[in-house]
C-alpha positions in Angstrom: 88.5 124.4 83.8 88.8 126.9 86.5 91.0 124.9 88.7 93.2 123.7 85.7 93.8 127.9 85.0 94.4 128.6 88.9 97.0 126.1 89.3 98.3 127.5 85.9 98.3 130.7 86.9 100.0 129.8 90.5 103.0 128.3 88.4 103.6 131.2 86.7 104.2 133.0 90.1 106.5 130.5 91.3 110.6 130.7 91.2 112.0 127.9 93.1 112.6 124.6 90.8 111.5 122.1 93.3 108.4 124.5 93.6 107.9 124.6 89.9 108.7 120.6 89.6 105.9 119.9 91.9 103.3 122.1 90.6 103.7 120.7 87.0 103.4 117.3 88.7 100.2 118.4 90.3 98.8 119.9 86.9 99.5 117.0 85.0 97.5 114.5 87.3 94.7 116.8 86.9 94.8 116.7 83.7 95.5 112.8 83.1 92.7 112.0 85.9 90.2 114.7 85.7 90.2 115.6 81.7 89.8 113.9 78.5 90.3 115.6 74.7 87.3 115.6 72.2 87.7 116.6 68.8 85.2 115.8 66.5 84.3 112.2 66.4 87.5 111.5 68.1 87.8 111.0 71.8 91.2 110.9 73.2 91.6 109.5 77.0 95.3 110.4 77.9 97.6 107.8 79.6 100.4 109.0 79.8 101.6 112.6 79.7 105.0 114.9 79.5 105.1 118.5 81.1 107.3 121.2 79.2 107.5 124.1 80.6 109.7 127.2 79.6 109.9 130.5 81.8 112.5 132.5 81.1 112.9 133.7 84.4 112.4 130.8 86.7 112.3 127.4 84.6 114.1 128.0 80.9 113.5 124.3 79.4 115.5 124.1 76.5 113.3 120.9 75.2 110.2 123.2 74.9 109.4 123.8 71.1 108.6 127.4 72.0 105.9 127.7 69.0 102.9 130.0 69.6 100.1 127.3 70.8 101.9 126.9 73.6 101.5 130.7 74.9 97.8 129.6 74.6 95.3 127.8 76.9 92.8 124.9 75.9 94.9 124.4 72.3 96.3 121.6 70.6 99.3 121.4 69.4 100.1 119.1 66.2 103.9 118.8 65.6 103.2 117.7 62.3 100.5 119.4 59.8 101.5 116.8 57.3 98.4 115.1 55.3 98.5 111.3 55.2 101.3 111.5 58.6 102.4 108.2 58.6 101.2 106.2 61.9 104.0 104.4 62.1 106.8 107.3 61.3 109.3 109.0 64.1 108.1 112.4 63.8 104.6 114.1 65.2 102.8 113.9 68.4 100.3 116.3 69.8 100.4 118.7 73.1 97.7 119.9 75.2 98.8 123.4 75.7 97.7 125.1 78.9 99.7 128.8 78.9 97.5 131.3 80.7 99.6 134.3 79.8 98.0 137.6 81.0 96.8 140.1 78.6 99.3 142.7 80.5 102.4 140.4 79.3 102.6 142.6 76.3 106.2 141.8 75.6 107.2 138.5 74.2 110.1 137.9 76.7 107.5 138.4 79.8 105.3 135.1 78.2 105.7 131.7 79.1 105.0 128.0 77.2 103.1 125.3 79.2 102.4 122.4 77.2 101.8 118.2 78.0 102.8 116.0 75.2 100.5 112.9 75.1 103.1 110.0 74.4 100.1 107.3 74.8 96.5 107.4 75.0 93.3 105.5 74.2 92.0 107.2 71.0 88.2 105.9 70.8 89.5 103.2 73.3 92.0 102.1 71.0 95.6 102.5 72.7 97.8 104.6 70.3 101.2 106.4 70.7 102.2 110.2 69.9 102.8 109.7 66.4 99.6 107.6 65.5 97.6 110.0 68.0 99.0 113.2 65.4 97.9 111.4 62.5 94.8 110.1 63.7 93.9 114.0 64.0 95.3 115.2 60.8 93.1 112.9 59.2 89.6 113.8 60.8 90.5 117.7 60.9 92.1 119.8 58.2 96.0 119.9 59.5 95.9 123.9 59.1 92.9 124.1 61.4 93.5 125.5 64.9 92.0 122.8 67.7 90.6 124.6 70.5 88.4 124.3 73.4 88.9 120.2 73.0 89.5 119.7 76.8 86.1 117.8 78.4 85.9 116.5 82.1 85.3 112.9 82.2 82.3 111.7 83.4 83.3 108.8 85.4 86.8 110.1 87.0 87.7 108.8 90.6 90.6 111.4 90.6 90.6 111.8 94.6 91.5 107.6 94.6 93.9 107.8 91.5 97.3 107.2 92.2 100.3 108.3 89.8 103.6 107.4 89.4 106.2 110.3 88.4 109.1 109.2 86.1 111.6 110.8 83.9 110.8 112.2 79.6 111.6 110.1 77.4 113.8 110.9 74.1 114.8 114.5 75.2 117.0 116.1 72.8 118.7 118.2 75.7 119.9 117.6 78.9 118.3 120.6 80.9 115.9 119.5 83.4 116.1 116.0 81.8 116.7 114.4 84.9 113.2 116.0 86.9 110.2 113.5 87.0 107.7 115.6 84.8 105.7 112.2 83.0 102.7 110.8 84.8 100.7 108.1 84.3 98.3 106.2 86.4 99.0 103.1 88.9 95.8 101.6 88.4 95.7 101.8 84.4 99.8 100.3 84.7 98.5 97.2 86.7 95.3 96.5 85.3 95.9 96.7 81.5 98.5 95.3 79.0 99.6 98.7 77.4 102.6 99.3 75.9 103.4 102.4 77.2 106.6 104.7 75.9 108.6 104.6 78.9 112.1 105.8 79.9 114.3 104.1 80.4 112.1 101.2 79.9 111.0 101.6 76.1 111.8 98.0 75.2 109.0 95.4 75.6 110.9 92.7 77.9 112.3 95.5 80.6 108.9 97.1 80.3 107.2 93.9 81.8 109.9 93.7 84.0 109.5 97.0 85.4 105.4 96.4 85.3 105.4 93.4 87.3 107.5 95.0 90.1 105.1 97.8 90.3 102.4 95.2 90.5 104.0 93.5 93.4 104.7 97.2 95.1 100.9 97.8 94.4 100.1 95.0 96.0 102.6 95.1 98.7 104.6 98.4 99.6 107.3 96.1 101.3 108.2 93.9 98.3 112.2 93.6 97.7 112.4 96.1 101.0 114.6 93.3 102.1 116.1 92.1 99.1 120.1 92.4 98.5 120.7 93.2 95.0 123.9 93.9 95.1 124.7 90.2 96.3 122.1 88.8 94.0 123.7 90.1 91.1 127.2 88.8 92.3 125.4 85.2 92.7 123.2 85.3 89.6 124.5 82.5 87.1 123.1 84.9 83.8 122.6 88.4 83.1 118.7 88.4 82.6 118.5 87.6 86.2 120.6 90.8 87.0 118.9 93.0 84.4 115.7 91.5 86.1 116.9 92.5 89.7 118.1 95.9 88.3 114.7 96.9 87.0 113.2 95.7 90.4 115.5 98.1 92.0 114.6 101.3 89.3 110.7 100.1 90.3 111.2 100.5 93.7 112.9 104.0 93.4 110.1 105.1 91.1 107.4 103.9 93.4 109.3 105.5 96.5 109.7 109.3 94.5 105.9 108.9 93.7 104.6 107.9 97.2 106.6 110.5 99.0 104.7 113.2 96.5 101.4 111.8 95.9 100.5 108.4 97.1 99.5 109.4 100.5 98.2 112.6 99.7 94.4 113.1 100.8 
């Protein structure tokens, strides 16, 4: 836990946008690969996380909800406190809050907000999306009760050898920081399991499959599609579907190359 706190405290001292984005990615990777959540008899293993950070002086992400829990460390923020929350509804979500506001920050304007939305996770080994995760927790724990100190170290984590992809966040209502790659998921999970991830812009199942297949190809051979002339293929394509497929292969290579530059080769 001290490692996470050290990383978060370092984030608070940063002022450059690129530096902040990279630190958020680093924190997200550690959270994804080294930790899980224990809430009563429920174990949540995050598969896809999105970082949200609001610091009025350096990174005012207007997509942050700005609730009290997001100013605290090792606390869950439930987007909905509704009892009998519908698992198939559109409102709901759960954030892992990691802000380490120092006691000397007495003024609210000096405090920052930091949390990671659990877009997808295994809940007691069953794949769930964000609203269902919220509904399950509300069913187990009184919606009015604060949930804290729920992060635990994974017993079998292999964080050092886990490679991750960094993607854009999905469904943002505001444009600020929209293009930053603040969503993180494990490449091995993507390749080895057929989870129906909530991804941007791959949220249609057919497109997700095309993009995932391309990532699998790249995981097996980083030079896949290097010599492919996408523009020529699109002109010669005898149908829209082929053109769409190759557009998603192109997106997969862009996503792969970005993540490789950041972390894939990092020791």
